[in-house]
Every structure is written in C-alpha cells, then in structure tokens.
N, C-alpha and C positions, 0 to 999 in steps of 0.2 A: 753263383749266389754268394752272398756274404756269410761269414761264419756267425750263426745265430748266437753263440755264446759271446762272441766279441760284441755284437750289436747290443745285446741285453746288458752287458757289463759297461758299455761305453755309449749309451744311447744319446746323451747330450752332444758328445763329440760327433757321432754319426749324423745327427740332425744338422749340425753346423756344417759338416763337410758336404751335405747334400742340398744346401740351400739354393744352389744354382743348377741343380740336376733335374728340375721338374719332376720330382718324386711325389707322385700322388698316393701317399701312404698315410694311413691313420695312425700317426705316432702316439696319440693319446691311447688308442686301443692297444697298441704294441706295449706301451708302458704299463697299462692296466693288466694285460696278460702276464707280463714279466713279473709284476708285483704279486699277482695271484699265484703264479707258479712258485715263486720264492717262498711265499707264506705256506703253500701246501706242502712243499718239501720239508720245511721246518716242522710243520704239524705232523707229517708222516714220520719223521725221525723221532719226534717226541713219543708218538704212539708206539713205535717199535721198541723204544726204551722201556715204556710202561708195560708193554706186553712181556718183555723178558723178565722184568721184576715180578709181574703177576704170575708168570709161569713158574718162577722159582718158589714163590710163596705157596702155590697150589700143592707143592709136595709136602708142606708142613701143616696143612689145615684139612678139615673135613666138615661134614654136616652142612648146616645152613650157610655158614661162612664160605665154604667151598662153592656151594651152589650160586651164591651171590657173585663171587669172583668169576666163576665160569661164565655167567651171563655178561659180566663186564668185559671179559675177554672176547666174547662173541661180538659185542657192540664195537669194540676196538677193531676187530678183524673186518667187520662190515665197513667201518669208516675208512680203513686203509684201502679196501677195494674201491670205495667211492672216490677216494683221493687219486688212486691209480688211474681210474677211468677218466676222471676229469683232467688229470695231467696228460693223458694220451690225447684228449681232445685239444688241449692247449698246444701241445707240441705239433699236432697236425695243423692247427690254425696258424701257428708261428711259421711252420715250414711253407705254407701257402703264401703267407705275407712276404717271406724272404724272396720268393720268386718275382715279386713286383718291385723290389727295391733295387735301384741301379747301383752300379759299382761306385766305390768311393774314388774320387779323383786323386791322382798322385800329388805330392806336395808341390811339385814344380809346374802343375797345370794352372794356366791363368784363370783367375776368378772372374766370372762373368756369365751372363744369362744367355748370350747368343754369339753369333759370328763377329759382332762388333768388338768383342773382347779377344778375338784370335790374335796371335802374334806372328808376324812374319820372321822366319828364321834365316832364310837365304834365298837368293835367286841364281839362276843359271841361264846363260844365253841372253841375247838381245833381240827383242821383237823386230821382225823384218820391216823395213820401210818400203812400201809399195809406191811405184810411180803410176799406179792406176787404182781404181776403186775395187778392192778385193770383194769377191762374192762369198756369200754364205755357203756352207757345204750342201745344203738342200737345193740351192739354185744350181750349183755345179753338178750335183748328182742328177738332177732332172735334165739338164742340158745335154749331158753326155750319156744318158741312159744307164746310170749307175744305181740310182735309187728310184723306186716306184712306190709312192705313198698312196695314190688313189686306188690302185688295184689291191694293195695290202688292206686298205680300209674296207674294200668290198669283201675280201676273203676273211679277214679277222676282226676288223674294227680299228678304232683309233689307237695311236701309239704302237703301231706295227709298221714294218717296211719290208719290201722286197729289195735285197741287194742283187744286182744283176751284172753280168759281164765282168769287167775288170775289177769292180768293187768286191766281188766274191773272191777273186784271186788275191786281192790286197788284204781282205779280212783273214783268209787262210794263211797267207804269208806272215802276217803279223802274229798270229797265234803260234806258228812254228818258230818264228824269230824269237819271240818272248820265251818260249819253252827252252830253246837252245841256249839263250843267254843265262837263264836261271840254272840250268843243269851245269853249265860251265862254273857256276858259283856254288855248286855243291847241293843243289836241290834235287830231290827224286821226283820224277814225273808221275802224276796220278790222273786218271780220267775216272771221276766218281759217278755214282748213280745220280740221275736228275730228280729222283723222288726219294724222300726219306720219311721215317715214321715220326710219331709224336715225341718219343724219347729223344731223338736226335735234335729236333727243333728246340726242345726244352733245354737240352744240354748246352747249346750255344747262346741261349737267351732270347730266341725269337718267340717262344711260348713261355707262359700263357699271355703275356702282355700284348703281343703284336699279332695275335692270331687273325684278326680282321684284315691285316695287310697281306696275308699269304694266300697263294692259290692252293686250294684244298680239294682232294678227290672225295668221292662218295664212300671210300673205304678207309677214311681217316689217314690218308697219306698226304704229303705236301710236296709241291714242286719247289725246288731249292731256290732261295733268293740269291745265293752265292755258294761257291764250292766250299767256303768256310764251314758250312754246316756238315756235309758228309765227311770232309777230310778231318776236321777236329774230332768227330765221333769215331774215326778209325780206331782210336785207342780208348774209347769209352769202356769203363769198368776194367781197365788193365792196370797192372803194376809194372812199371818200366824200371830198368836198371840204369844207374848213373852213366855207364859207358855208352848207352844208347843216345844220350842227350848231348847236344841239341838234335832233335829230329827236324828235317826241313823238307817240305813238300811243295812242289809247283803243280797246280792242278788247272787244267782247262775244263770249262763247262759252259753250257748255256745257263742263263740266270732268268728267273721269272719273278716279277714284282708287280703288285697291283698299282703301286704309286697312288694310293688312295688320298694322300695328303698333298698331291702336287697339281691339283686342279688349276689350270691356267698357266702353268709353268712349262716352258720349253715345248710348246704344242707343235712347233714345226721342227722337222728334222729328226735325227736319231740320237740326240743327247739324252733324252729321257723316254725310254721304251719299256713296254711290258716284258719284252724278251730281248736279251742281249748277250753277247759273248764276253767272257772275262777269263784272264789267267790270274789265279789266286795263289798267294804265298802263305803257307801255314807253318808255324814253328811251335815246337814243344821244348821248353828250356827249364833249367833250375831257377829258383828265386834269385840266386846270387848272380846269374848271368843274363837274366831276362832284359835288363835295361840295355846292356851292350848288344844283345841280339836284336833288340828293337831298333837301335841305331843302324845296325847292319842291314836289317830288313828294309828300312827307309832308303838306304843307299842302293840296295839291289833294285828297288822299284825306280829310283832315279836313273840308274844306269840305262834303262830302256829309253828314257827320254833323251839322255845324253847321246846315246848311239844314233838315235833318230834325229838329233840336232834340233829338238823342239824346245823353245824357251819355256821355262817353268819357274815356279817358286814353291817353297816349302813353308807351310803354316802349322804352328802349334795351336791346336784347338782349345778353346776355353771349356770350362766345366759344363756350361750349358749347351754347348754345341757338339759335344762328343756323343757317340752312340751309347746306348743303354748299358752295354756290358763292358765298355772300355774304361780303363783307369788313366790312360794317356793315349793321345792320338795325334798323328801328323797327317795333314792333307797335302798331296801334291796337286798343284794347279797348273795346267798348261795354258799357253797363250792362244786365244782365238781371235784372229784379225777381224772377223765380221762383227764380233761383239766388243772389240777393243778392250778386252779384259781377260783375266785368268779365270779358268773354270776347272773345277775338281776333276781329276782323272784317276786318283788313287787315295784311299784312306788306309793308313798303316797304324794298327792299334796294338797296344799291350794290354791284355786283360788281367794280368796278375793270375791269381788262382781262382778267379770268379767263375770262369767256364769249367775249369777242371773240377771244382767242387760240385757243380751241377752234374757234370758228366762222370764224376768219380774216376779221374785219371791221376794216378799216384806214381811215385818213384821211390825206390829204396834209398835211404840216406845213410851217410857214415855215422850219424849221431846215434849213440847207443840208446839214448832215452827215447828220441823220436825216430823210430825205425823207418817210417814212411812219411811222405809229405806230398801235398798236391803240387803238380807241375805248374808252370806258368805257360799260358798259351798266347800266341801272337799271330796276327795275320795282316795282310795288305794286298791290295790289287797290284798285279804286276804285269800288265795294266788292264783297265777296262778297254776292251778291244775296239768297240764301236766309237768310243770317244777319241781313241788314238787315230782311228781312220779319219774322223772329222778333223782332227788337228793337222794331219798330213794334207788332206785335201785343201784346207784353208791356207796353211802356211807355205805350201809348195805350189800353189797355183801360179800360172804364168799369164801374161797379158793376153796371149792368144787363146786362153781358156784351158790349155793343157795343164795337167798336174804332173809335176816332176816327182820321180820316185827317189826317196832318200837313199844315199849311198849304201847304207846298211841293209837295205831291202832288195837291192838290184839282183843279187844272186838268187833270191827267192822268186822275184817277179819275172826275171829274164827280160826286162825291158827298162828303159830310162824314163819313159813318159806314159801316161794314160790320158785318154780323152782326145 
C-alpha cells in the first residue's frame, strides 16, 4: 500500500498520478478525514497544554475555585478520550482506504488509460514465413491427441484441458528447462504451497479489492493465482540484512484464476485457463537497486524465449494497463502464427515498496537516522508454461503436421519431433 502520511500530505499530487489508474476511491472522503484528523490533533495538543497549565494552577488554589478547575480538568480529560477514540476510528478507516488505492506509476511510465498507450521497447527474432496455412494449437492438439477439451469440460467445466501423451512431457520439460535456466542466473528454486491465507493475499495486493476473482475455500484459504503470492510472503514480517539483498527466487506452481472478467475471450485452446502452470521469478531488492534489478529480471524472462528461438517483443505498459500493485511493468509478448499477432507470455513488474509495506518486509539500512526501510519487491513470469507450449506448437509445426522440438529442449524431450 501507499504510505498514508505521504498520501495525506500530497493528496493533490496523488490524485493527479492516479488519473489513469482506474482508482475507484472517494478522495473527497479521504480529504475530509485528513482534515478532521489534522484538526483533532491540533485540538488534542491544545487540550494537553491547557491541562498542564491547569494542573500547575491546582497546586496554588483551594475551595470553590479548585473545585471548578477540577471539573474543567475532568471535561478536558473526557474530550481528550473522545478525540483519541475518534482518531482511532479515522486511522482504521484510512488504513482500509489505503488497501484500495493502486500503486503510483513511476515517472517514466507512459500516461494512458489502456493498452493503446503501451510503448514497444524492442523486438527479438523474425516471425517464421510458412509455405502452408499454419494451424492453431488447439487444432494441432486435437489432431495428435495432445489436448482433450471435451473430456475436460465433462470432468471440470469450461476453461480446463487434459494434456495427454507428448504434451505432458513437453509441459514438464519446459518447467524443468525454465528452472534450470533461472538457477544458472542465480535464482533459488522454490516449490510453494498452492493455498495461502488471507494475510498473504492481502500482502501482495490481491485482497481486499480482487477477492471476487479468487478461488476461496470454506475455511477462508485461497488457491494461489500465481506463485508471486506465497513466495513474496516468504519474508512477511521479517527484517532482512543488506548482505541478503537482492534475494532471487524461481518458483514453479500451478495457478488458479476465475478469469471473471474474460467472458468471451480466448474461449478455445489453453491460452486462458482456470488452472495453468507457471514459473515465477520473485526478487527482493533495495530501493537504490530495484530499477537495475527490474531490467535484469526482464532479461532473465527474455532469455527463455531467446533459447527457445521464439520471436517476441517487449512492451512498457501504460499507467492504465498495469496491474493494481505495480509501479512499472514490462510485458513480453510472443508471436503466435495462428493469430498473426503477439500475445502476452510474461509480465515483469517492479512494485517499489508497495507490497513490502502491506507485508511488512524491511531491511536494515546504513543510515543512522533511518535504521530500517521497506524493501522493494519485483516479480515476473519466467514463463507462463502453457502459453510457451502453445507458442512452440504453433511456431514449430511442419507441413506434415508434426511439431519440431526446439534445440534447447531436445535433451529434455529425448526426441526431435512429436505428432
């Protein structure tokens, strides 16, 4: 969350920075509460000053005058208690409101309300020219017995799929390949719980705003939407030391999302599923190094696509297209021949201290005045495994229907083709 003191002291600036962030916040109420709190603090300080003066005077008077002053002291004490109680109410209300305010975009984030304002940063690779009509992954999958949507719908419902035969081996090979690549680059492997508590979901920004989008159990636990949630909360309520930072984790997990807002989108295939596999990269860094660590994280995710020789582009997202908790985000988009366009395969975000403030993750600083500070958290998909499988199936298909295995995966797959 944002620092409530900063927000109240710079409310006009905050409102201006959030104009493209779709922040449904009652800023008039926020301003009113801020003014009321400031006035109550001034009144409280005045009462305390008057109490001290009256207490000093009590030692020099007696009789009716003392009785009158004693009654006045009691009234002042009662007013102080009332101010304290109201100030507690205001602080609780402000804290709740902070949970619904998105992060402020970094200064170099494009100003805009949606993806139309996103900026392309670079491209890698050249989309393959086919001398035949390339098939979509779902057609290839059904032809070769790799994907079964009808039986998945019978067993679980829409937006689920059975991976079968060589598709299972390819999915598992991709997971291991991604983890191997990232550990080569200094990440520590983690396999997290697939269920987390309310505090963990709140710590990374999924709650309370997006509770309706989450799968929830009857004992108030949540299926994770991404490994970002449990892995970021690994260090919740901890005080780290400077020599620990940066901390870098690569986590494999299944992910579970209701996709409540995606009605009618990607209804065929496995691009948008309720359950999918992902390798997630999570970093903890100091404020001074977080921007450099963000660029490295993006490159780490790109490395997977480069080794698989899949054409892609990097997009800097606009303020209105970023996730709720991000202050800056790059999307990696891979080329899909069947759609003749680039599609998102990874989002790499720098959250600043937004998540760390919610999850209370600090580190010791060398600053004698500020002995501790909040870390900066970062994460990105490295990569979404199902979408990588889709990209391989479509980009490496042959005219005879077979799917060629990328060179980087052949030691894992023990074959050159499937299908």
